[in-house]
SELUM-297014 format. One record per atom (N, C-alpha, C): residue number from 1; chain; atom name; y, z, x. Coordinates in Angstrom, 2 decimals, padded with zeros to 5 digits. Layout:
<recs>
<rec NUM, 'A', 'CA', <Y, Z, X>>
...
</recs>
This chain:
<recs>
<rec 1, 'A', 'N', <-002.05, 012.88, -021.77>>
<rec 1, 'A', 'CA', <-000.97, 013.65, -021.19>>
<rec 1, 'A', 'C', <000.29, 013.21, -021.92>>
<rec 2, 'A', 'N', <001.16, 014.17, -022.23>>
<rec 2, 'A', 'CA', <002.42, 013.86, -022.89>>
<rec 2, 'A', 'C', <003.56, 014.30, -022.06>>
<rec 3, 'A', 'N', <004.75, 013.79, -022.40>>
<rec 3, 'A', 'CA', <005.94, 014.18, -021.69>>
<rec 3, 'A', 'C', <006.33, 015.58, -022.02>>
<rec 4, 'A', 'N', <007.22, 016.24, -021.29>>
<rec 4, 'A', 'CA', <007.60, 017.65, -021.59>>
<rec 4, 'A', 'C', <008.05, 017.81, -023.00>>
<rec 5, 'A', 'N', <008.63, 016.82, -023.63>>
<rec 5, 'A', 'CA', <009.06, 016.93, -025.02>>
<rec 5, 'A', 'C', <007.87, 016.80, -025.97>>
<rec 6, 'A', 'N', <006.72, 016.31, -025.48>>
<rec 6, 'A', 'CA', <005.54, 016.20, -026.29>>
<rec 6, 'A', 'C', <005.49, 014.99, -027.14>>
<rec 7, 'A', 'N', <006.41, 014.00, -026.95>>
<rec 7, 'A', 'CA', <006.43, 012.88, -027.82>>
<rec 7, 'A', 'C', <005.87, 011.58, -027.28>>
<rec 8, 'A', 'N', <005.99, 011.36, -025.99>>
<rec 8, 'A', 'CA', <005.54, 010.11, -025.41>>
<rec 8, 'A', 'C', <004.50, 010.33, -024.33>>
<rec 9, 'A', 'N', <003.47, 009.51, -024.28>>
<rec 9, 'A', 'CA', <002.54, 009.63, -023.16>>
<rec 9, 'A', 'C', <003.16, 009.20, -021.83>>
<rec 10, 'A', 'N', <002.76, 009.86, -020.77>>
<rec 10, 'A', 'CA', <003.24, 009.51, -019.43>>
<rec 10, 'A', 'C', <002.08, 009.29, -018.52>>
<rec 11, 'A', 'N', <001.26, 008.32, -018.86>>
<rec 11, 'A', 'CA', <000.04, 008.07, -018.15>>
<rec 11, 'A', 'C', <000.29, 007.60, -016.72>>
<rec 12, 'A', 'N', <001.47, 007.05, -016.42>>
<rec 12, 'A', 'CA', <001.73, 006.51, -015.11>>
<rec 12, 'A', 'C', <002.05, 007.63, -014.10>>
<rec 13, 'A', 'N', <002.47, 008.79, -014.60>>
<rec 13, 'A', 'CA', <002.77, 009.91, -013.70>>
<rec 13, 'A', 'C', <001.58, 010.80, -013.60>>
<rec 14, 'A', 'N', <001.19, 011.12, -012.38>>
<rec 14, 'A', 'CA', <-000.01, 011.89, -012.17>>
<rec 14, 'A', 'C', <000.26, 013.38, -012.51>>
<rec 15, 'A', 'N', <-000.71, 013.98, -013.11>>
<rec 15, 'A', 'CA', <-000.64, 015.43, -013.36>>
<rec 15, 'A', 'C', <-000.99, 016.15, -012.06>>
<rec 16, 'A', 'N', <-000.79, 017.46, -012.01>>
<rec 16, 'A', 'CA', <-001.09, 018.15, -010.73>>
<rec 16, 'A', 'C', <-002.52, 017.95, -010.26>>
<rec 17, 'A', 'N', <-003.46, 017.77, -011.19>>
<rec 17, 'A', 'CA', <-004.84, 017.58, -010.75>>
<rec 17, 'A', 'C', <-005.16, 016.18, -010.32>>
<rec 18, 'A', 'N', <-004.28, 015.24, -010.60>>
<rec 18, 'A', 'CA', <-004.58, 013.85, -010.23>>
<rec 18, 'A', 'C', <-003.55, 013.33, -009.21>>
<rec 19, 'A', 'N', <-002.80, 014.15, -008.59>>
<rec 19, 'A', 'CA', <-001.73, 013.69, -007.71>>
<rec 19, 'A', 'C', <-002.27, 012.86, -006.62>>
<rec 20, 'A', 'N', <-001.56, 011.77, -006.30>>
<rec 20, 'A', 'CA', <-001.95, 010.90, -005.21>>
<rec 20, 'A', 'C', <-001.34, 011.35, -003.89>>
<rec 21, 'A', 'N', <-000.49, 012.36, -003.93>>
<rec 21, 'A', 'CA', <000.26, 012.80, -002.72>>
<rec 21, 'A', 'C', <-000.10, 014.21, -002.30>>
<rec 22, 'A', 'N', <-001.29, 014.69, -002.71>>
<rec 22, 'A', 'CA', <-001.75, 015.98, -002.25>>
<rec 22, 'A', 'C', <-003.00, 015.83, -001.38>>
<rec 23, 'A', 'N', <-003.22, 016.81, -000.58>>
<rec 23, 'A', 'CA', <-004.42, 016.78, 000.25>>
<rec 23, 'A', 'C', <-004.41, 015.60, 001.18>>
<rec 24, 'A', 'N', <-005.50, 014.87, 001.25>>
<rec 24, 'A', 'CA', <-005.59, 013.65, 002.12>>
<rec 24, 'A', 'C', <-004.56, 012.62, 001.71>>
<rec 25, 'A', 'N', <-004.13, 012.63, 000.46>>
<rec 25, 'A', 'CA', <-003.09, 011.69, -000.03>>
<rec 25, 'A', 'C', <-001.79, 011.82, 000.75>>
<rec 26, 'A', 'N', <-001.51, 013.01, 001.25>>
<rec 26, 'A', 'CA', <-000.29, 013.16, 002.08>>
<rec 26, 'A', 'C', <-000.36, 012.38, 003.33>>
<rec 27, 'A', 'N', <-001.55, 012.37, 003.97>>
<rec 27, 'A', 'CA', <-001.73, 011.54, 005.18>>
<rec 27, 'A', 'C', <-001.62, 010.06, 004.83>>
<rec 28, 'A', 'N', <-002.17, 009.63, 003.72>>
<rec 28, 'A', 'CA', <-002.09, 008.27, 003.31>>
<rec 28, 'A', 'C', <-000.65, 007.86, 003.09>>
<rec 29, 'A', 'N', <000.14, 008.69, 002.42>>
<rec 29, 'A', 'CA', <001.54, 008.41, 002.20>>
<rec 29, 'A', 'C', <002.29, 008.31, 003.53>>
<rec 30, 'A', 'N', <002.00, 009.22, 004.45>>
<rec 30, 'A', 'CA', <002.64, 009.18, 005.77>>
<rec 30, 'A', 'C', <002.34, 007.93, 006.53>>
<rec 31, 'A', 'N', <001.09, 007.47, 006.51>>
<rec 31, 'A', 'CA', <000.71, 006.24, 007.19>>
<rec 31, 'A', 'C', <001.39, 005.05, 006.52>>
<rec 32, 'A', 'N', <001.43, 005.03, 005.22>>
<rec 32, 'A', 'CA', <002.13, 003.96, 004.51>>
<rec 32, 'A', 'C', <003.63, 003.96, 004.93>>
<rec 33, 'A', 'N', <004.23, 005.12, 004.97>>
<rec 33, 'A', 'CA', <005.63, 005.23, 005.35>>
<rec 33, 'A', 'C', <005.89, 004.69, 006.74>>
<rec 34, 'A', 'N', <005.03, 005.01, 007.70>>
<rec 34, 'A', 'CA', <005.19, 004.49, 009.05>>
<rec 34, 'A', 'C', <005.03, 002.94, 009.07>>
<rec 35, 'A', 'N', <004.02, 002.46, 008.37>>
<rec 35, 'A', 'CA', <003.84, 001.04, 008.31>>
<rec 35, 'A', 'C', <005.01, 000.32, 007.60>>
<rec 36, 'A', 'N', <005.53, 000.98, 006.57>>
<rec 36, 'A', 'CA', <006.69, 000.39, 005.85>>
<rec 36, 'A', 'C', <007.87, 000.26, 006.82>>
<rec 37, 'A', 'N', <008.10, 001.31, 007.55>>
<rec 37, 'A', 'CA', <009.19, 001.30, 008.50>>
<rec 37, 'A', 'C', <009.00, 000.22, 009.62>>
<rec 38, 'A', 'N', <007.80, 000.15, 010.15>>
<rec 38, 'A', 'CA', <007.47, -000.81, 011.19>>
<rec 38, 'A', 'C', <007.57, -002.23, 010.67>>
<rec 39, 'A', 'N', <007.00, -002.49, 009.49>>
<rec 39, 'A', 'CA', <007.05, -003.86, 008.94>>
<rec 39, 'A', 'C', <008.47, -004.29, 008.57>>
<rec 40, 'A', 'N', <009.27, -003.34, 008.03>>
<rec 40, 'A', 'CA', <010.64, -003.63, 007.68>>
<rec 40, 'A', 'C', <011.46, -003.95, 008.92>>
<rec 41, 'A', 'N', <011.33, -003.19, 009.95>>
<rec 41, 'A', 'CA', <012.08, -003.42, 011.18>>
<rec 41, 'A', 'C', <011.65, -004.74, 011.82>>
<rec 42, 'A', 'N', <010.35, -004.97, 011.87>>
<rec 42, 'A', 'CA', <009.86, -006.25, 012.44>>
<rec 42, 'A', 'C', <010.40, -007.45, 011.69>>
<rec 43, 'A', 'N', <010.25, -007.41, 010.38>>
<rec 43, 'A', 'CA', <010.71, -008.57, 009.60>>
<rec 43, 'A', 'C', <012.19, -008.76, 009.65>>
<rec 44, 'A', 'N', <012.95, -007.69, 009.65>>
<rec 44, 'A', 'CA', <014.41, -007.77, 009.71>>
<rec 44, 'A', 'C', <014.83, -008.46, 011.02>>
<rec 45, 'A', 'N', <014.24, -008.07, 012.14>>
<rec 45, 'A', 'CA', <014.56, -008.65, 013.43>>
<rec 45, 'A', 'C', <014.14, -010.09, 013.45>>
<rec 46, 'A', 'N', <012.94, -010.39, 012.99>>
<rec 46, 'A', 'CA', <012.42, -011.79, 012.99>>
<rec 46, 'A', 'C', <013.28, -012.68, 012.14>>
<rec 47, 'A', 'N', <013.64, -012.25, 010.99>>
<rec 47, 'A', 'CA', <014.43, -013.06, 010.05>>
<rec 47, 'A', 'C', <015.85, -013.32, 010.55>>
<rec 48, 'A', 'N', <016.49, -012.25, 011.09>>
<rec 48, 'A', 'CA', <017.84, -012.40, 011.55>>
<rec 48, 'A', 'C', <017.92, -013.22, 012.84>>
<rec 49, 'A', 'N', <016.92, -013.13, 013.67>>
<rec 49, 'A', 'CA', <016.96, -013.82, 015.00>>
<rec 49, 'A', 'C', <016.35, -015.18, 014.99>>
<rec 50, 'A', 'N', <015.17, -015.32, 014.38>>
<rec 50, 'A', 'CA', <014.34, -016.53, 014.63>>
<rec 50, 'A', 'C', <013.80, -017.13, 013.31>>
<rec 51, 'A', 'N', <014.41, -017.05, 012.24>>
<rec 51, 'A', 'CA', <013.80, -017.50, 010.95>>
<rec 51, 'A', 'C', <013.33, -018.98, 011.03>>
<rec 52, 'A', 'N', <014.15, -019.82, 011.68>>
<rec 52, 'A', 'CA', <013.79, -021.24, 011.77>>
<rec 52, 'A', 'C', <012.50, -021.51, 012.51>>
<rec 53, 'A', 'N', <012.15, -020.61, 013.46>>
<rec 53, 'A', 'CA', <010.97, -020.84, 014.30>>
<rec 53, 'A', 'C', <009.67, -020.70, 013.50>>
<rec 54, 'A', 'N', <009.60, -019.75, 012.60>>
<rec 54, 'A', 'CA', <008.38, -019.55, 011.78>>
<rec 54, 'A', 'C', <008.76, -018.89, 010.42>>
<rec 55, 'A', 'N', <009.35, -019.67, 009.56>>
<rec 55, 'A', 'CA', <009.80, -019.07, 008.33>>
<rec 55, 'A', 'C', <008.74, -018.47, 007.44>>
<rec 56, 'A', 'N', <007.59, -019.14, 007.37>>
<rec 56, 'A', 'CA', <006.50, -018.61, 006.53>>
<rec 56, 'A', 'C', <006.01, -017.24, 007.07>>
<rec 57, 'A', 'N', <005.79, -017.20, 008.33>>
<rec 57, 'A', 'CA', <005.27, -015.97, 008.95>>
<rec 57, 'A', 'C', <006.25, -014.83, 008.79>>
<rec 58, 'A', 'N', <007.54, -015.06, 009.03>>
<rec 58, 'A', 'CA', <008.53, -014.02, 008.95>>
<rec 58, 'A', 'C', <008.81, -013.61, 007.56>>
<rec 59, 'A', 'N', <008.79, -014.49, 006.61>>
<rec 59, 'A', 'CA', <008.98, -014.13, 005.20>>
<rec 59, 'A', 'C', <007.73, -013.39, 004.69>>
<rec 60, 'A', 'N', <006.55, -013.73, 005.17>>
<rec 60, 'A', 'CA', <005.35, -012.96, 004.80>>
<rec 60, 'A', 'C', <005.42, -011.53, 005.36>>
<rec 61, 'A', 'N', <005.99, -011.39, 006.51>>
<rec 61, 'A', 'CA', <006.21, -010.03, 007.07>>
<rec 61, 'A', 'C', <007.18, -009.24, 006.22>>
<rec 62, 'A', 'N', <008.17, -009.93, 005.70>>
<rec 62, 'A', 'CA', <009.14, -009.26, 004.76>>
<rec 62, 'A', 'C', <008.46, -008.86, 003.46>>
<rec 63, 'A', 'N', <007.61, -009.73, 002.96>>
<rec 63, 'A', 'CA', <006.83, -009.40, 001.73>>
<rec 63, 'A', 'C', <005.95, -008.17, 002.01>>
<rec 64, 'A', 'N', <005.26, -008.19, 003.15>>
<rec 64, 'A', 'CA', <004.45, -007.04, 003.49>>
<rec 64, 'A', 'C', <005.23, -005.75, 003.55>>
<rec 65, 'A', 'N', <006.44, -005.82, 004.14>>
<rec 65, 'A', 'CA', <007.33, -004.68, 004.23>>
<rec 65, 'A', 'C', <007.66, -004.14, 002.84>>
<rec 66, 'A', 'N', <008.00, -004.99, 001.92>>
<rec 66, 'A', 'CA', <008.34, -004.59, 000.54>>
<rec 66, 'A', 'C', <007.12, -003.92, -000.11>>
<rec 67, 'A', 'N', <005.94, -004.55, 000.11>>
<rec 67, 'A', 'CA', <004.71, -003.99, -000.47>>
<rec 67, 'A', 'C', <004.45, -002.57, 000.05>>
<rec 68, 'A', 'N', <004.66, -002.40, 001.38>>
<rec 68, 'A', 'CA', <004.42, -001.06, 001.98>>
<rec 68, 'A', 'C', <005.47, -000.04, 001.47>>
<rec 69, 'A', 'N', <006.69, -000.42, 001.26>>
<rec 69, 'A', 'CA', <007.68, 000.46, 000.72>>
<rec 69, 'A', 'C', <007.33, 000.88, -000.71>>
<rec 70, 'A', 'N', <006.95, -000.13, -001.56>>
<rec 70, 'A', 'CA', <006.56, 000.18, -002.91>>
<rec 70, 'A', 'C', <005.35, 001.09, -002.96>>
<rec 71, 'A', 'N', <004.33, 000.78, -002.11>>
<rec 71, 'A', 'CA', <003.13, 001.61, -002.12>>
<rec 71, 'A', 'C', <003.45, 003.05, -001.66>>
<rec 72, 'A', 'N', <004.30, 003.18, -000.64>>
<rec 72, 'A', 'CA', <004.69, 004.51, -000.20>>
<rec 72, 'A', 'C', <005.35, 005.32, -001.28>>
<rec 73, 'A', 'N', <006.35, 004.75, -001.93>>
<rec 73, 'A', 'CA', <007.06, 005.45, -003.02>>
<rec 73, 'A', 'C', <006.18, 005.75, -004.19>>
<rec 74, 'A', 'N', <005.35, 004.77, -004.57>>
<rec 74, 'A', 'CA', <004.49, 004.93, -005.74>>
<rec 74, 'A', 'C', <003.44, 006.03, -005.46>>
<rec 75, 'A', 'N', <002.84, 006.06, -004.28>>
<rec 75, 'A', 'CA', <001.83, 007.08, -003.96>>
<rec 75, 'A', 'C', <002.50, 008.45, -003.84>>
<rec 76, 'A', 'N', <003.69, 008.52, -003.22>>
<rec 76, 'A', 'CA', <004.37, 009.80, -003.05>>
<rec 76, 'A', 'C', <004.83, 010.35, -004.39>>
<rec 77, 'A', 'N', <005.19, 009.57, -005.32>>
<rec 77, 'A', 'CA', <005.68, 010.02, -006.63>>
<rec 77, 'A', 'C', <004.66, 010.05, -007.73>>
<rec 78, 'A', 'N', <003.44, 009.64, -007.41>>
<rec 78, 'A', 'CA', <002.38, 009.70, -008.41>>
<rec 78, 'A', 'C', <002.53, 008.58, -009.42>>
<rec 79, 'A', 'N', <003.10, 007.47, -009.12>>
<rec 79, 'A', 'CA', <003.26, 006.34, -009.99>>
<rec 79, 'A', 'C', <002.01, 005.46, -009.83>>
<rec 80, 'A', 'N', <000.96, 005.84, -010.53>>
<rec 80, 'A', 'CA', <-000.35, 005.23, -010.30>>
<rec 80, 'A', 'C', <-000.39, 003.74, -010.60>>
<rec 81, 'A', 'N', <000.25, 003.29, -011.66>>
<rec 81, 'A', 'CA', <000.21, 001.83, -011.98>>
<rec 81, 'A', 'C', <000.85, 001.04, -010.88>>
<rec 82, 'A', 'N', <002.04, 001.46, -010.41>>
<rec 82, 'A', 'CA', <002.72, 000.79, -009.35>>
<rec 82, 'A', 'C', <001.89, 000.85, -008.03>>
<rec 83, 'A', 'N', <001.26, 002.01, -007.80>>
<rec 83, 'A', 'CA', <000.45, 002.17, -006.60>>
<rec 83, 'A', 'C', <-000.74, 001.21, -006.63>>
<rec 84, 'A', 'N', <-001.45, 001.12, -007.78>>
<rec 84, 'A', 'CA', <-002.56, 000.20, -007.92>>
<rec 84, 'A', 'C', <-002.10, -001.23, -007.66>>
<rec 85, 'A', 'N', <-000.94, -001.59, -008.20>>
<rec 85, 'A', 'CA', <-000.45, -002.95, -008.06>>
<rec 85, 'A', 'C', <-000.12, -003.26, -006.58>>
<rec 86, 'A', 'N', <000.62, -002.33, -005.95>>
<rec 86, 'A', 'CA', <001.03, -002.54, -004.58>>
<rec 86, 'A', 'C', <-000.12, -002.57, -003.61>>
<rec 87, 'A', 'N', <-001.00, -001.59, -003.77>>
<rec 87, 'A', 'CA', <-002.17, -001.50, -002.85>>
<rec 87, 'A', 'C', <-003.13, -002.67, -003.09>>
<rec 88, 'A', 'N', <-003.33, -003.06, -004.34>>
<rec 88, 'A', 'CA', <-004.19, -004.18, -004.66>>
<rec 88, 'A', 'C', <-003.60, -005.47, -004.10>>
<rec 89, 'A', 'N', <-002.27, -005.68, -004.25>>
<rec 89, 'A', 'CA', <-001.62, -006.85, -003.71>>
<rec 89, 'A', 'C', <-001.75, -006.90, -002.21>>
<rec 90, 'A', 'N', <-001.56, -005.73, -001.58>>
<rec 90, 'A', 'CA', <-001.72, -005.58, -000.14>>
<rec 90, 'A', 'C', <-003.12, -005.98, 000.35>>
<rec 91, 'A', 'N', <-004.15, -005.51, -000.40>>
<rec 91, 'A', 'CA', <-005.55, -005.85, -000.02>>
<rec 91, 'A', 'C', <-005.75, -007.36, -000.11>>
<rec 92, 'A', 'N', <-005.31, -007.99, -001.16>>
<rec 92, 'A', 'CA', <-005.48, -009.42, -001.29>>
<rec 92, 'A', 'C', <-004.65, -010.16, -000.23>>
<rec 93, 'A', 'N', <-003.44, -009.67, 000.00>>
<rec 93, 'A', 'CA', <-002.56, -010.31, 001.02>>
<rec 93, 'A', 'C', <-003.14, -010.26, 002.39>>
<rec 94, 'A', 'N', <-003.60, -009.14, 002.80>>
<rec 94, 'A', 'CA', <-004.11, -009.01, 004.19>>
<rec 94, 'A', 'C', <-005.39, -009.82, 004.35>>
<rec 95, 'A', 'N', <-006.21, -009.88, 003.34>>
<rec 95, 'A', 'CA', <-007.45, -010.68, 003.42>>
<rec 95, 'A', 'C', <-007.14, -012.20, 003.42>>
<rec 96, 'A', 'N', <-006.22, -012.60, 002.57>>
<rec 96, 'A', 'CA', <-005.82, -014.02, 002.50>>
<rec 96, 'A', 'C', <-005.08, -014.48, 003.72>>
<rec 97, 'A', 'N', <-004.05, -013.74, 004.12>>
<rec 97, 'A', 'CA', <-003.29, -014.15, 005.30>>
<rec 97, 'A', 'C', <-004.15, -014.02, 006.56>>
<rec 98, 'A', 'N', <-004.97, -012.94, 006.63>>
<rec 98, 'A', 'CA', <-005.84, -012.77, 007.75>>
<rec 98, 'A', 'C', <-006.80, -013.93, 007.93>>
<rec 99, 'A', 'N', <-007.43, -014.34, 006.81>>
<rec 99, 'A', 'CA', <-008.38, -015.45, 006.86>>
<rec 99, 'A', 'C', <-007.67, -016.76, 007.23>>
<rec 100, 'A', 'N', <-006.51, -017.02, 006.62>>
<rec 100, 'A', 'CA', <-005.77, -018.22, 006.94>>
<rec 100, 'A', 'C', <-005.31, -018.27, 008.40>>
<rec 101, 'A', 'N', <-004.87, -017.13, 008.90>>
<rec 101, 'A', 'CA', <-004.36, -017.11, 010.27>>
<rec 101, 'A', 'C', <-005.47, -017.31, 011.30>>
<rec 102, 'A', 'N', <-006.68, -016.96, 010.92>>
<rec 102, 'A', 'CA', <-007.83, -017.19, 011.80>>
<rec 102, 'A', 'C', <-008.38, -018.62, 011.64>>
<rec 103, 'A', 'N', <-008.49, -019.09, 010.38>>
<rec 103, 'A', 'CA', <-009.03, -020.41, 010.13>>
<rec 103, 'A', 'C', <-008.06, -021.55, 010.46>>
<rec 104, 'A', 'N', <-006.77, -021.36, 010.27>>
<rec 104, 'A', 'CA', <-005.77, -022.36, 010.52>>
<rec 104, 'A', 'C', <-004.55, -021.74, 011.22>>
<rec 105, 'A', 'N', <-004.71, -021.37, 012.48>>
<rec 105, 'A', 'CA', <-003.65, -020.69, 013.20>>
<rec 105, 'A', 'C', <-002.35, -021.49, 013.27>>
<rec 106, 'A', 'N', <-002.43, -022.83, 013.15>>
<rec 106, 'A', 'CA', <-001.22, -023.67, 013.24>>
<rec 106, 'A', 'C', <-000.28, -023.42, 012.07>>
<rec 107, 'A', 'N', <-000.79, -022.80, 010.96>>
<rec 107, 'A', 'CA', <000.09, -022.44, 009.82>>
<rec 107, 'A', 'C', <001.02, -021.30, 010.18>>
<rec 108, 'A', 'N', <000.65, -020.52, 011.18>>
<rec 108, 'A', 'CA', <001.40, -019.37, 011.58>>
<rec 108, 'A', 'C', <001.77, -019.43, 013.02>>
<rec 109, 'A', 'N', <002.89, -020.10, 013.38>>
<rec 109, 'A', 'CA', <003.28, -020.22, 014.77>>
<rec 109, 'A', 'C', <003.60, -018.89, 015.42>>
<rec 110, 'A', 'N', <003.84, -017.84, 014.63>>
<rec 110, 'A', 'CA', <004.09, -016.50, 015.10>>
<rec 110, 'A', 'C', <003.36, -015.57, 014.14>>
<rec 111, 'A', 'N', <002.99, -014.37, 014.65>>
<rec 111, 'A', 'CA', <002.24, -013.43, 013.85>>
<rec 111, 'A', 'C', <003.06, -012.82, 012.72>>
<rec 112, 'A', 'N', <002.32, -012.46, 011.64>>
<rec 112, 'A', 'CA', <002.85, -011.67, 010.58>>
<rec 112, 'A', 'C', <002.20, -010.31, 010.68>>
<rec 113, 'A', 'N', <002.61, -009.36, 009.84>>
<rec 113, 'A', 'CA', <001.98, -008.04, 009.81>>
<rec 113, 'A', 'C', <000.50, -008.18, 009.47>>
<rec 114, 'A', 'N', <000.19, -009.17, 008.64>>
<rec 114, 'A', 'CA', <-001.20, -009.33, 008.17>>
<rec 114, 'A', 'C', <-001.98, -010.34, 008.96>>
<rec 115, 'A', 'N', <-001.39, -011.01, 009.97>>
<rec 115, 'A', 'CA', <-002.12, -011.99, 010.77>>
<rec 115, 'A', 'C', <-003.33, -011.41, 011.48>>
<rec 116, 'A', 'N', <-004.41, -012.17, 011.53>>
<rec 116, 'A', 'CA', <-005.60, -011.64, 012.18>>
<rec 116, 'A', 'C', <-006.06, -010.35, 011.56>>
<rec 117, 'A', 'N', <-005.87, -010.21, 010.23>>
<rec 117, 'A', 'CA', <-006.28, -009.01, 009.53>>
<rec 117, 'A', 'C', <-005.54, -007.72, 010.06>>
<rec 118, 'A', 'N', <-004.36, -007.93, 010.54>>
<rec 118, 'A', 'CA', <-003.56, -006.80, 011.05>>
<rec 118, 'A', 'C', <-003.87, -006.39, 012.43>>
<rec 119, 'A', 'N', <-004.39, -007.33, 013.27>>
<rec 119, 'A', 'CA', <-004.79, -007.08, 014.64>>
<rec 119, 'A', 'C', <-003.61, -006.47, 015.43>>
<rec 120, 'A', 'N', <-002.38, -007.00, 015.19>>
<rec 120, 'A', 'CA', <-001.21, -006.51, 015.97>>
<rec 120, 'A', 'C', <-000.86, -005.08, 015.66>>
<rec 121, 'A', 'N', <-001.41, -004.54, 014.61>>
<rec 121, 'A', 'CA', <-001.16, -003.15, 014.22>>
<rec 121, 'A', 'C', <-002.45, -002.33, 014.25>>
<rec 122, 'A', 'N', <-003.36, -002.71, 015.13>>
<rec 122, 'A', 'CA', <-004.63, -001.98, 015.24>>
<rec 122, 'A', 'C', <-005.49, -002.05, 014.04>>
<rec 123, 'A', 'N', <-005.41, -003.09, 013.28>>
<rec 123, 'A', 'CA', <-006.18, -003.31, 012.04>>
<rec 123, 'A', 'C', <-005.89, -002.27, 010.96>>
<rec 124, 'A', 'N', <-004.86, -001.48, 011.12>>
<rec 124, 'A', 'CA', <-004.44, -000.55, 010.07>>
<rec 124, 'A', 'C', <-004.14, -001.27, 008.77>>
<rec 125, 'A', 'N', <-003.46, -002.45, 008.78>>
<rec 125, 'A', 'CA', <-003.20, -003.17, 007.56>>
<rec 125, 'A', 'C', <-004.50, -003.63, 006.81>>
<rec 126, 'A', 'N', <-005.59, -003.70, 007.52>>
<rec 126, 'A', 'CA', <-006.88, -004.09, 006.88>>
<rec 126, 'A', 'C', <-007.53, -002.84, 006.26>>
<rec 127, 'A', 'N', <-007.51, -001.73, 006.98>>
<rec 127, 'A', 'CA', <-008.22, -000.52, 006.54>>
<rec 127, 'A', 'C', <-007.36, 000.25, 005.49>>
<rec 128, 'A', 'N', <-006.09, 000.25, 005.64>>
<rec 128, 'A', 'CA', <-005.20, 001.05, 004.76>>
<rec 128, 'A', 'C', <-005.34, 000.75, 003.25>>
<rec 129, 'A', 'N', <-005.36, -000.54, 002.81>>
<rec 129, 'A', 'CA', <-005.49, -000.74, 001.41>>
<rec 129, 'A', 'C', <-006.89, -000.33, 000.88>>
<rec 130, 'A', 'N', <-007.89, -000.46, 001.70>>
<rec 130, 'A', 'CA', <-009.22, 000.02, 001.27>>
<rec 130, 'A', 'C', <-009.20, 001.55, 001.06>>
<rec 131, 'A', 'N', <-008.60, 002.26, 001.96>>
<rec 131, 'A', 'CA', <-008.49, 003.72, 001.81>>
<rec 131, 'A', 'C', <-007.58, 004.03, 000.61>>
<rec 132, 'A', 'N', <-006.55, 003.27, 000.41>>
<rec 132, 'A', 'CA', <-005.66, 003.45, -000.71>>
<rec 132, 'A', 'C', <-006.32, 003.28, -002.03>>
<rec 133, 'A', 'N', <-007.08, 002.20, -002.16>>
<rec 133, 'A', 'CA', <-007.85, 001.95, -003.40>>
<rec 133, 'A', 'C', <-008.91, 003.00, -003.66>>
<rec 134, 'A', 'N', <-009.56, 003.40, -002.64>>
<rec 134, 'A', 'CA', <-010.59, 004.50, -002.77>>
<rec 134, 'A', 'C', <-009.89, 005.78, -003.25>>
<rec 135, 'A', 'N', <-008.76, 006.10, -002.62>>
<rec 135, 'A', 'CA', <-008.03, 007.33, -002.98>>
<rec 135, 'A', 'C', <-007.53, 007.25, -004.43>>
<rec 136, 'A', 'N', <-007.01, 006.09, -004.84>>
<rec 136, 'A', 'CA', <-006.52, 006.00, -006.21>>
<rec 136, 'A', 'C', <-007.70, 006.13, -007.19>>
<rec 137, 'A', 'N', <-008.83, 005.53, -006.86>>
<rec 137, 'A', 'CA', <-009.95, 005.63, -007.74>>
<rec 137, 'A', 'C', <-010.51, 007.06, -007.79>>
<rec 138, 'A', 'N', <-010.52, 007.71, -006.64>>
<rec 138, 'A', 'CA', <-011.04, 009.03, -006.55>>
<rec 138, 'A', 'C', <-010.19, 010.09, -007.24>>
<rec 139, 'A', 'N', <-008.89, 009.89, -007.26>>
<rec 139, 'A', 'CA', <-007.99, 010.90, -007.93>>
<rec 139, 'A', 'C', <-007.74, 010.53, -009.36>>
<rec 140, 'A', 'N', <-008.29, 009.44, -009.87>>
<rec 140, 'A', 'CA', <-008.08, 009.07, -011.25>>
<rec 140, 'A', 'C', <-008.78, 010.09, -012.17>>
<rec 141, 'A', 'N', <-008.00, 010.66, -013.05>>
<rec 141, 'A', 'CA', <-008.58, 011.51, -014.08>>
<rec 141, 'A', 'C', <-009.09, 012.86, -013.60>>
<rec 142, 'A', 'N', <-008.86, 013.24, -012.34>>
<rec 142, 'A', 'CA', <-009.35, 014.55, -011.88>>
<rec 142, 'A', 'C', <-008.39, 015.61, -012.40>>
<rec 143, 'A', 'N', <-008.96, 016.59, -012.96>>
<rec 143, 'A', 'CA', <-008.20, 017.80, -013.37>>
<rec 143, 'A', 'C', <-008.91, 019.01, -012.87>>
<rec 144, 'A', 'N', <-008.20, 020.11, -012.80>>
<rec 144, 'A', 'CA', <-008.87, 021.32, -012.31>>
<rec 144, 'A', 'C', <-010.10, 021.69, -013.19>>
<rec 145, 'A', 'N', <-010.04, 021.41, -014.48>>
<rec 145, 'A', 'CA', <-011.20, 021.70, -015.36>>
<rec 145, 'A', 'C', <-012.42, 020.83, -014.98>>
<rec 146, 'A', 'N', <-012.17, 019.65, -014.51>>
<rec 146, 'A', 'CA', <-013.30, 018.75, -014.13>>
<rec 146, 'A', 'C', <-014.08, 019.27, -012.94>>
<rec 147, 'A', 'N', <-013.46, 020.14, -012.14>>
<rec 147, 'A', 'CA', <-014.12, 020.66, -010.96>>
<rec 147, 'A', 'C', <-015.05, 021.85, -011.25>>
<rec 148, 'A', 'N', <-014.91, 022.37, -012.42>>
<rec 148, 'A', 'CA', <-015.76, 023.54, -012.80>>
<rec 148, 'A', 'C', <-017.18, 023.14, -013.15>>
<rec 149, 'A', 'N', <-018.09, 024.03, -012.85>>
<rec 149, 'A', 'CA', <-019.48, 023.75, -013.24>>
<rec 149, 'A', 'C', <-019.67, 024.02, -014.74>>
<rec 150, 'A', 'N', <-020.72, 023.45, -015.34>>
<rec 150, 'A', 'CA', <-020.92, 023.70, -016.76>>
<rec 150, 'A', 'C', <-021.15, 025.19, -017.08>>
<rec 151, 'A', 'N', <-021.60, 025.94, -016.09>>
<rec 151, 'A', 'CA', <-021.87, 027.39, -016.37>>
<rec 151, 'A', 'C', <-020.63, 028.25, -016.16>>
<rec 152, 'A', 'N', <-019.61, 027.68, -015.63>>
<rec 152, 'A', 'CA', <-018.51, 028.63, -015.49>>
<rec 152, 'A', 'C', <-017.34, 028.33, -014.85>>
</recs>
């Protein structure tokens, strides 16, 4: 794929056939946006009010908020490289923080967005990156021509 001028490749921007924000991708973007808003609000309140009580937990919530904002924007705008990075980081983060919060709960005197694998958010933080990674893989390289049968 080339830019409109025809000079530079623009592999990071999805073509109409590979858009991450069409069809079910719209729902994915909407869920990411809601989670971004919730995580941002939660971490902002925690950090401004009680940072000394649980700095690691509250700063991890802020990191999660940034990851959700980046994932939302990247998926909505078809920035596949940024989306892969954000959603992949989210998957690793929720698994690592989730496992640590269960195995060593004393490390987290208060919950983060990813504590208990996202239990405080109905496990959406655990399921969402899996759906995001599947969606990114599924929309990779799809073009309208690829949907046609060999006969026609």
